[in-house]
C-alpha positions in Angstrom: 134.5 88.5 33.7 131.7 88.2 36.2 128.2 89.1 35.0 126.4 91.9 36.8 123.0 91.5 38.4 120.9 93.9 40.5 118.8 93.0 43.4 115.3 94.3 43.4 113.3 94.8 46.7 110.5 97.3 45.6 109.0 98.4 42.4 111.7 96.5 40.4 110.3 93.3 41.7 107.3 94.1 39.4 108.7 92.7 36.1 106.1 95.0 34.2 108.2 98.1 35.3 111.3 97.1 33.5 112.7 95.1 30.6 115.3 92.8 32.4 114.4 89.4 31.4 116.9 87.3 33.2 115.2 87.3 36.6 115.5 84.8 39.5 114.1 84.7 43.2 116.6 85.9 45.7 117.1 86.8 49.4 119.0 89.6 51.0 120.4 88.7 54.4 120.8 91.3 57.2 118.8 94.1 55.8 115.2 95.5 56.2 113.1 97.7 53.9 112.1 101.0 55.2 109.9 104.0 54.0 112.1 107.2 53.8 111.8 110.7 52.3 114.7 112.2 50.3 115.0 115.8 49.4 116.0 114.7 45.8 112.3 113.4 45.4 108.9 114.9 46.3 107.4 111.6 47.8 108.5 108.9 50.1 110.2 105.8 48.6 111.4 102.4 49.7 115.0 102.0 50.6 116.7 99.3 52.9 118.8 99.7 55.9 121.0 97.1 57.8 119.1 94.8 60.4 121.0 91.7 61.4 117.8 90.0 62.3 115.8 90.6 59.0 115.8 89.0 55.5 114.3 90.5 52.4 112.9 88.5 49.6 113.2 89.7 46.1 114.6 89.3 42.6 118.1 89.4 41.0 118.1 90.5 37.3 120.9 90.5 34.7 122.2 93.8 33.5 123.4 93.0 30.0 126.9 94.0 29.2 127.3 95.6 32.6 125.6 98.7 31.4 124.1 100.4 34.5 123.1 103.7 32.8 119.5 103.1 32.4 119.1 101.7 36.0 121.3 104.5 37.5 119.0 107.0 35.8 115.8 105.5 37.1 117.2 105.2 40.7 119.1 108.5 40.5 118.2 109.4 44.3 119.9 106.2 45.4 123.5 104.9 45.8 124.5 101.7 44.0 126.2 99.4 46.4 127.8 95.9 46.1 126.0 93.1 48.1 127.3 89.9 46.5 128.4 88.5 50.0 125.0 88.9 51.7 122.5 87.5 49.2 121.3 84.1 48.4 120.3 83.1 44.8 120.1 80.1 42.5 123.0 81.1 40.0 125.6 78.4 40.1 128.3 80.8 38.6 129.9 83.6 40.6 128.2 86.9 39.9 128.4 90.4 40.9 125.2 91.8 42.6 124.5 95.4 43.5 121.4 97.1 45.0 120.2 100.7 45.2 119.9 102.2 48.7 119.5 105.7 50.1 122.5 106.6 52.1 121.7 108.0 55.7 122.7 111.4 55.0 120.3 111.7 52.1 116.9 110.6 53.8 114.7 111.3 56.6 111.2 110.3 57.9 108.3 110.8 55.5 106.1 113.6 56.4 102.6 114.7 55.4 104.0 116.8 52.7 106.1 113.9 51.3 103.7 110.9 51.7 103.8 107.4 50.3 101.7 106.9 47.2 99.3 104.2 47.3 99.8 103.7 43.4 103.6 102.9 44.4 102.6 100.4 47.0 100.2 98.8 44.6 102.9 98.4 42.0 105.5 96.9 44.4 102.9 94.5 46.1 101.6 93.3 42.8 105.1 92.2 41.9 105.6 90.4 45.3 102.1 88.7 44.8 103.1 87.5 41.4 106.5 86.3 42.4 105.9 85.1 46.1 102.1 84.7 46.4 99.9 86.0 49.3 102.4 84.6 51.9 105.1 86.7 50.2 102.9 89.8 50.3 102.3 89.4 54.0 106.1 89.0 54.5 106.7 92.0 52.5 104.5 94.2 55.0 106.1 92.4 57.9 109.6 93.1 56.7 109.1 96.8 55.8 109.4 99.5 58.6 107.9 103.0 58.6 104.4 102.2 58.1 103.4 104.9 60.3 104.1 107.2 57.3 101.1 108.9 55.7 99.7 107.1 52.5 98.2 109.3 49.7 95.4 107.4 48.1 95.8 108.1 44.6 94.8 104.8 43.0 91.9 106.5 40.9 94.3 109.1 39.5 97.8 107.4 39.7 100.8 109.7 40.3 103.5 107.0 40.4 104.8 107.0 36.9 105.1 103.3 36.6 101.8 102.5 38.2 99.9 99.1 37.3 96.3 98.2 36.9 95.3 95.9 39.7 92.8 93.0 39.6 90.0 93.2 42.2 91.7 90.3 44.0 95.1 92.1 44.2 93.2 95.4 45.3 91.5 93.4 48.0 94.9 91.7 49.2 96.6 95.1 49.5 93.8 96.8 51.4 93.6 93.9 53.6 97.4 94.0 54.5 97.2 97.9 55.0 94.2 97.5 57.4 96.2 94.7 59.3 99.1 97.0 59.8 96.7 99.8 60.8 97.3 102.5 58.1 94.4 104.0 56.4 95.3 105.9 53.0 94.1 109.4 52.8 92.2 110.4 49.7 93.7 112.7 47.1 92.3 116.0 47.1 90.5 117.5 44.0 93.2 119.5 42.0 96.1 117.8 43.8 96.7 115.4 41.0 98.1 117.8 38.7 100.5 119.4 41.3 101.9 116.0 42.4 102.1 114.7 38.7 104.2 117.8 37.7 106.5 117.2 41.0 107.0 113.7 40.2 107.6 114.0 36.3 
């Protein structure tokens, strides 16, 4: 029986957000990350869409006993799809690899009412910095579309439930790349935190 693995291209790249220990660097071919909004969630999230000219770095991680229930619950807005034929990884044995993606009929462009959370970007980019270094962070921004989406600066009062504490160097790295792509996060208004926390619970 082939072992099951998932491919991480967003927050799951940050190993502090999950307990899957058997992780390896991997590359997805023919896809691109993109920010999207889904009516199943109150804020914008990352997904991937086909792009024959793009490659996405990330991690593969072993799913013990093929038990997807925990991941399926965490990624409940997404569909789990098989990608074993479009991914490169260091495993010598033949494995089954799946990833989570928002299908076209379940998402749309982010809006001011469904922004991207800076605490979510922080978590994702911290993971990429630890796995791929500063060049990998730059590549993350370059291989992700949808950066015209509004970004809500909730860094001081994080809304994203798996947010991580950043070092000053990590903070500066993320802010520098946001400036490079021309997106300035909008500050979280007083009183909004409780509203968004309730919506994201």
